[in-house]
C-alpha positions, 0 to 999 in steps of 0.5 A: 516473469519479473515485477519490472516486466509486469509493470512495463505498460505502466512505465511512464506512470511509475516513473512519474510517481517516482519523480513525485516521491523524490520531489516530496522528500526533498520538500520535507526538510525545507518546509519543516526546517528553513535552517539549512544547517539542519536540513541534511539531518531531517532530510536523511531521516525522512528519506531513509524509508525510500532509499531502497524502493519496494515493489511499489504494488500499491501505487501500481494498483492505483494506476492500474485500476484507474487505467483499466476503467478507462477513466479520465481525470486530471493526470497530476491528481492520478500521479499524486494519489499513487504517490500518496499511497506509497507514502502511507505504506512507508509510514506504516512500515516505519511504525511497524518496525518500531513495534516489532523491534526490526533491525532491517527493512528492504535489505538495509538497516531499519530507520528505528535501528539507525536513528532510534525508536523515538526519532523513528516514531516521529518520522513516521508521523511526518510521513503520515502528515505528508500523505494527508497533505497530498490527498487534501491538496489534489488539484483539478477535482471537485472538493467534495471528491477530495473529501470523499477520498480522504474519508476512505483513507481515514477509515483505512488508516484506522483499520490498519491501526486496529489490525496491528493492535489485534496482532499484538494482542494475539502475539501476547497470547502465545498460542496459534491463531485461528484462521478467522482471527488471522484473516481479520488481522490480514484484512486490516493490516494489508488488504484494506489498503489494497482495497482503498488503492483500487476504490479511490482510483475508481472514485478519482475517475468518476466511476459509478458506485457499483464499479467503485464497490466492485474494484474495492472487493477486487483489491480486498481479495488481492490484498488477502492473497498477497498477505497470505503468500507473503506469510507463507514465504516468511513462514511467519503466519502463526496459524494452527498447523491444520490451516492450508494457507496456500489454498486460502490464498488461491481462493482469494486470488480466484475471487480477484480474477472473477472481479477482474473479468467485469472490467473493460478488456484492456491491456491494463486489465491484463496487467492487473491479472499478470500482477496477481499471477506474479504474486501467486507464483512466489509461493508456487515453484 
């Protein structure tokens, strides 16, 4: 099953997210630089990370968690929230590529390789500011809810930075990672954002605290399974050779499936299950 096939029940929502992202990127240059002679330069820099779309799993998690809970809220806010997490993800990738000295991203020249590290760092910062602008500008919801969503993402962003710091320290040590340290890094760098996608979707829909916590744990296990499978595929996990990373990934996938069974039995819950199966299938012929 392809990722496009998995996302078929979300086609209208995902299209709306893409439209929102394109509109945001077009606004970036005009808002920051009214001098038309320089719009092409700034626009090209900030739009570069979106030139080749990724799998868009994070915005899909927002949409699926929200739809699976049969929530009801302002539709524009849902689409903006889903678009916002893709902007946050893109900002983190831009900074990661600077740190790692990456030459490519998504089968194109990386932003830092094309424009240099200094410009790439600043472009990543611009994307971060627009992410937070999207969150604080959500319409149709109570201001207290907006700030609650913002709090989740502030903690998430802090964790993502801490995860990168831990990864750099571990790399400088030049020795295999213990699984505990590996998992801590994977949790902070990847899984906390997956968790935030699910939690904030539930919060947006007015779900009770217990449900928010449940889908947050679902997202965390999903994110860990995703990162472990990704590292297996890239052969870049740095773990001690005795660690069976596939078995660890399957364990987190099963915990995510258990959490899924607590959600209403809808086609969106099935799609979440299919998305998890798609991720796992990447490592199992």
